[in-house]
C-alpha positions in Angstrom: -0.2 -0.3 -0.1 1.0 3.7 -0.8 -0.1 7.2 0.3 0.2 10.1 -1.7 -0.2 13.0 0.6 -1.2 16.8 -0.7 -0.5 19.6 1.6 -3.4 22.0 2.5 -2.8 25.9 1.5 -3.0 26.6 5.4 -3.2 24.8 8.6 -6.3 25.5 11.0 -7.2 22.3 12.9 -7.9 20.9 16.3 -6.2 17.3 16.6 -7.6 14.8 19.3 -4.1 13.2 19.9 -3.9 9.5 21.1 -3.4 8.7 24.6 -0.1 8.1 25.3 1.8 5.0 24.7 4.8 5.1 27.2 2.4 5.7 30.1 -0.4 3.3 28.8 1.9 0.5 28.8 3.7 1.5 32.4 -0.1 1.4 33.9 -1.4 -1.7 32.5 1.9 -3.7 33.5 1.3 -2.1 37.3 -2.5 -2.8 36.9 -1.6 -6.4 36.6 0.5 -6.1 39.1 -1.5 -4.1 41.3 -4.4 -6.9 40.9 -6.4 -4.4 39.3 -10.2 -5.3 38.1 -10.5 -1.7 36.3 -8.6 -0.8 33.8 -6.7 2.5 33.2 -8.9 4.8 31.6 -8.2 6.4 28.1 -6.0 3.5 27.3 -4.0 3.9 23.8 -5.4 2.1 20.9 -2.2 1.7 19.3 -0.6 -1.8 18.9 2.1 -2.1 21.3 -0.7 -1.6 23.7 -3.2 -3.8 22.4 -0.5 -6.3 22.2 -0.1 -6.2 26.9 -4.1 -6.0 26.7 -4.8 -9.2 24.8 -2.2 -10.8 26.6 -3.2 -9.9 30.1 -6.9 -10.4 28.8 -6.6 -13.7 27.6 -3.4 -15.3 29.1 -2.3 -17.7 26.7 0.7 -19.9 27.2 2.1 -18.5 24.0 2.5 -14.4 23.9 2.8 -13.1 20.6 3.5 -9.6 21.4 4.5 -9.1 17.3 7.0 -5.9 16.7 6.1 -4.2 20.4 9.5 -3.9 21.6 8.3 -2.1 24.9 6.1 -5.0 25.5 8.6 -7.5 24.9 10.9 -5.9 27.8 8.0 -5.5 30.1 6.1 -8.4 29.6 9.4 -10.4 30.0 9.4 -8.8 33.8 5.5 -9.2 34.4 5.9 -13.0 33.3 8.7 -14.1 35.5 7.0 -12.9 38.9 3.8 -14.5 38.1 4.0 -17.4 40.4 2.6 -20.6 38.8 2.7 -19.4 35.2 4.2 -20.6 32.2 4.8 -19.0 29.0 6.3 -18.7 26.1 6.9 -15.0 25.3 7.5 -14.3 21.1 7.2 -12.0 18.3 7.8 -11.3 14.6 11.4 -12.2 13.2 12.5 -8.7 13.6 12.1 -9.0 17.5 13.5 -12.1 17.1 16.3 -10.0 16.5 16.5 -7.5 19.0 18.7 -8.5 21.5 17.3 -9.3 25.3 20.0 -11.1 27.1 20.9 -7.9 29.5 17.4 -7.7 31.0 17.1 -11.8 30.7 20.3 -11.7 32.9 19.2 -9.6 35.0 16.2 -11.1 35.9 18.1 -14.6 36.4 20.2 -13.0 38.8 17.1 -12.2 40.8 16.4 -15.2 40.6 13.8 -15.9 37.2 13.5 -19.1 35.7 13.9 -18.0 32.0 15.5 -20.1 29.0 16.1 -18.9 25.4 13.4 -21.0 23.2 15.8 -20.2 20.0 19.0 -17.9 19.6 20.8 -17.2 22.7 20.1 -13.7 24.0 16.8 -12.9 21.8 13.6 -14.3 21.6 11.6 -16.2 22.1 11.8 -16.9 25.9 10.2 -19.5 27.8 9.3 -17.8 31.0 8.5 -19.8 34.1 6.7 -17.3 37.1 8.2 -17.7 40.8 8.5 -15.7 43.6 12.0 -13.7 43.4 13.6 -12.9 46.8 14.9 -9.0 44.8 17.8 -7.0 46.7 20.5 -5.5 44.9 21.6 -5.9 41.6 23.9 -3.8 39.4 23.2 -3.0 35.3 24.7 -0.6 33.1 23.1 2.8 33.2 23.5 2.9 29.3 21.0 0.4 28.3 17.8 0.7 26.8 15.6 2.6 29.3 13.0 0.0 28.9 15.2 -2.5 30.4 15.7 -0.3 33.7 11.8 0.5 33.6 10.9 -3.5 33.5 13.2 -4.3 36.4 11.8 -1.5 38.1 8.0 -2.1 37.8 8.4 -5.5 39.4 10.1 -3.9 42.1 7.5 -3.8 45.0 6.4 -7.4 44.2 10.3 -8.6 45.1 10.4 -10.0 48.8 13.3 -7.7 49.8 12.8 -4.9 47.6 14.8 -4.0 44.7 17.8 -1.1 45.1 19.2 -1.1 41.1 22.3 1.1 41.0 23.3 2.0 37.4 26.9 2.3 36.5 28.3 4.7 34.1 26.2 7.4 31.9 22.7 7.2 32.6 20.5 7.5 29.3 16.9 8.0 28.9 16.7 9.3 32.2 13.0 11.0 31.8 11.8 7.4 30.8 13.5 6.2 34.0 11.7 9.2 36.0 8.4 8.5 34.1 8.3 4.9 35.4 9.0 5.9 38.8 6.1 8.5 38.8 3.9 5.8 37.6 5.0 3.8 40.1 4.0 6.2 42.9 0.9 6.6 41.0 -0.6 3.2 42.6 1.1 3.5 46.3 5.0 2.4 45.3 7.5 3.4 47.4 10.2 3.9 44.9 12.8 7.0 44.3 16.7 8.0 43.7 18.3 7.3 46.7 21.7 8.4 45.4 22.9 9.6 42.3 23.0 5.9 40.8 20.6 4.5 42.5 17.2 3.4 43.1 15.5 1.8 46.0 11.9 0.4 45.6 10.5 -1.0 49.1 9.2 -4.5 49.2 5.4 -2.3 49.3 2.4 -3.9 47.2 0.4 -1.9 44.7 -2.9 -0.1 45.2 -5.3 -1.0 42.7 -6.7 2.9 41.5 -8.9 4.4 38.9 -6.3 6.2 36.7 -6.6 8.7 33.8 -3.8 8.4 31.0 -3.0 12.1 29.6 -2.3 12.4 25.9 1.3 11.9 23.4 3.3 14.1 23.6 5.5 11.8 20.6 2.2 11.8 18.9 2.3 16.2 19.1 6.0 16.1 17.9 4.4 15.6 14.2 2.3 18.4 14.2 5.0 20.6 15.9 6.9 19.2 12.5 4.0 20.3 10.2 3.6 24.3 11.8 7.5 24.4 11.6 7.3 23.7 7.5 3.9 25.5 7.1 4.5 28.9 5.5 1.5 30.9 6.7 2.2 33.1 9.5 -1.7 32.6 10.1 -1.7 28.8 11.0 -2.7 27.2 13.9 -2.9 23.8 14.9 -4.6 22.7 18.4 -3.8 19.5 20.4 -5.7 18.5 22.9 -5.5 16.4 25.9 -1.8 17.5 26.7 -0.2 18.3 30.3 1.6 21.1 31.1 4.6 19.8 33.3 4.3 16.6 31.9 6.6 13.4 33.1 6.9 12.2 29.6 10.2 12.8 28.1 9.2 13.8 24.9 7.6 17.0 26.1 10.6 18.7 25.2 9.9 19.0 21.8 7.8 22.0 23.0 11.4 23.5 24.0 13.4 22.5 20.7 10.6 23.6 18.5 10.5 26.9 19.9 14.0 27.3 18.7 12.6 26.1 15.0 10.2 28.9 15.1 7.2 27.2 16.7 5.2 28.7 20.0 3.5 26.7 22.3 0.3 28.5 24.5 -1.5 26.0 27.2 -4.5 26.3 27.8 -4.1 26.0 31.6 -0.9 25.0 33.4 -3.1 23.6 36.2 -1.0 20.5 37.6 -2.2 17.1 36.7 -4.9 18.7 34.1 -5.0 17.8 30.7 -5.6 20.9 28.5 -5.4 21.9 25.1 -2.1 23.2 23.5 -2.4 26.0 20.6 1.1 26.1 18.3 1.8 29.2 16.1 4.1 30.9 14.1 7.0 32.7 16.3 8.9 34.0 13.3 12.3 33.3 14.7 14.6 30.5 14.0 17.8 29.6 14.6 20.2 28.6 11.5 21.6 25.6 13.3 20.9 23.2 15.7 23.0 21.3 18.2 21.0 19.3 20.3 21.5 15.6 22.4 19.0 13.2 22.1 19.7 10.6 24.7 16.7 11.9 26.7 14.4 11.6 24.0 15.7 9.4 20.8 12.2 9.2 19.6 12.4 12.4 18.7 15.4 11.9 16.2 13.5 11.6 13.1 10.9 14.1 13.9 14.2 16.8 13.8 15.9 15.3 10.9 13.4 15.5 8.6 12.4 18.9 9.3 15.4 20.9 9.7 17.0 19.6 6.6 13.6 21.1 4.8 14.0 23.8 6.7 17.7 24.3 5.8 18.7 24.3 9.6 22.4 22.6 9.8 22.5 20.3 12.5 24.8 18.1 14.8 22.4 15.4 16.6 24.2 13.3 19.6 22.7 10.7 22.0 21.3 8.1 19.1 23.2 4.7 20.1 19.7 3.2 20.6 18.6 4.0 17.0 20.4 1.0 15.5 18.1 -1.1 17.3 15.0 0.0 17.1 12.2 -1.1 15.0 14.8 -0.8 12.1 18.3 1.0 12.3 16.8 4.3 12.4 20.2 6.1 11.7 20.9 4.2 8.1 17.1 4.5 7.4 17.4 8.4 8.0 20.4 8.4 5.8 18.8 6.6 3.2 15.6 7.8 2.6 17.1 11.9 3.2 19.5 11.1 0.5 15.6 10.9 -2.2 14.7 14.1 -0.9 18.0 15.2 -1.7 20.1 15.9 1.5 23.2 14.3 2.7 23.3 13.3 6.0 26.2 11.7 7.9 27.1 10.0 11.2 29.9 9.4 13.5 30.3 6.6 16.1 27.0 4.8 15.2 25.3 7.6 17.8 25.5 11.3 16.2 23.9 12.2 13.2 24.8 15.8 11.3 24.4 17.7 7.9 26.0 20.7 6.7 23.9 21.6 3.7 25.0 19.2 1.8 22.6 18.1 -1.3 22.5 15.5 -3.8 20.1 14.3 -7.0 16.7 14.0 -5.3 14.8 11.3 -6.5 11.8 10.5 -4.8 9.6 8.6 -7.3 9.3 5.4 -5.6 8.4 6.6 -1.9 9.8 7.4 1.2 10.0 3.6 2.7 9.3 3.2 6.2 10.9 -0.4 7.2 8.1 -1.8 9.4 9.0 1.2 11.9 6.6 3.8 12.6 8.3 7.0 13.1 9.4 7.0 9.5 5.9 7.4 8.4 5.1 9.3 10.8 8.3 11.7 10.7 8.2 12.0 6.9 4.2 12.4 6.4 4.6 16.3 7.0 7.4 16.9 4.8 4.7 16.9 2.1 4.2 20.5 3.2 7.3 21.2 1.3 7.4 18.3 -1.1 4.0 17.8 -3.4 2.7 14.4 -4.0 4.8 12.9 -1.7 4.6 9.1 -1.4 4.4 7.4 1.8 5.1 3.2 1.5 3.4 0.9 3.9 1.6 3.7 5.5 -0.3 1.2 7.6 2.7 1.0 10.2 1.6 4.2 12.2 -0.9 1.7 13.7 1.7 0.5 15.8 1.7 4.2 17.8 -0.7 6.5 16.7 -3.5 4.2 14.3 -5.7 7.3 13.2 -2.9 9.3 12.2 -4.0 9.3 8.6 -7.5 10.2 9.4 -6.3 13.3 11.5 -4.3 14.7 8.5 -7.4 14.3 6.2 -9.2 16.0 9.1 -6.4 18.7 9.2 -6.9 19.1 4.6 -4.6 17.0 3.4 -5.3 15.0 0.8 -4.2 11.3 0.7 -4.9 9.2 -2.2 -4.6 5.6 -1.8 -2.9 2.8 -4.2 
């Protein structure tokens, strides 16, 4: 399938963003650990969340989490502490080549019974749930925050609680803080007890009604559209966001302020979802240097946006991009060449553009590599590139299922073939 996009002449729309996938997935795991009877409200309807909902509801012997990396990490830890249960946890072919050895080793250290049902260090996994003692464990701080969050969330259920010491540099700290914040929302006693150590008391979760805020990651693509649009009177309104959000990707509002997008909150009351209005500020810097170590999922959005704006950039902190749904560093370099931009990388963790151009040829469309964020980030480019084609647009269901409907509502023409 392909979508051929035609942008509207101006933007003036109100968008109901999807619920936060990050919070939904954390709240679901904690809901299961708490023995909750009522699902959290405003759950994300994306694929990644749906596979967790299905697994908790149906509790099959073999759980197929498809391409959901977060679900693979979180469910591995959850199943390890579900006493008396045995499950095989598997996924797509790509998932079977995404490493999980660090998490499995950590859980085994805590006493978990986990075997590899295929290649060593990768899914599928055979997991036999049991009670774990807990205690002190060390893991590298520069691993995926999903590994760390998976360990943290089971901490309150462990006999002796959990002390998690992170060695070396800690990346994606906002995602760790989001996990701790969500845990505390359900009564956990979890906090940073030192600059590199998180302590969690053996204090059970308390089930409670819970409302999930909307997704700042989803908001980033609308910020990109506003930055790329040329009408100074354009306005985009995004509902259900919170000022002071714990979502790491809420930093998008600050970064895009450097690219000419102004953010206005309908309310700044703590914990109250509100409508955010995006407008042009009229000011855009000529060069952007930014460390995305705490928000790597925003990288594709800013690579596409900055090049089309003519803003030179150097983005660091991107080491996790190579082990996402695809190798996002190589995918970005390849697809940006189709648009006529030569992006360079260094040390598997840096992307930069110094203005170098090449002949453009996007007649075959933008490939999405089974990666939702490739489709989500490249679609706004149609504002500057007429009739841009997105290949396999259905990948957006992983995080933003109604993205194309929202684009149509905003006035984009989308023809399918």
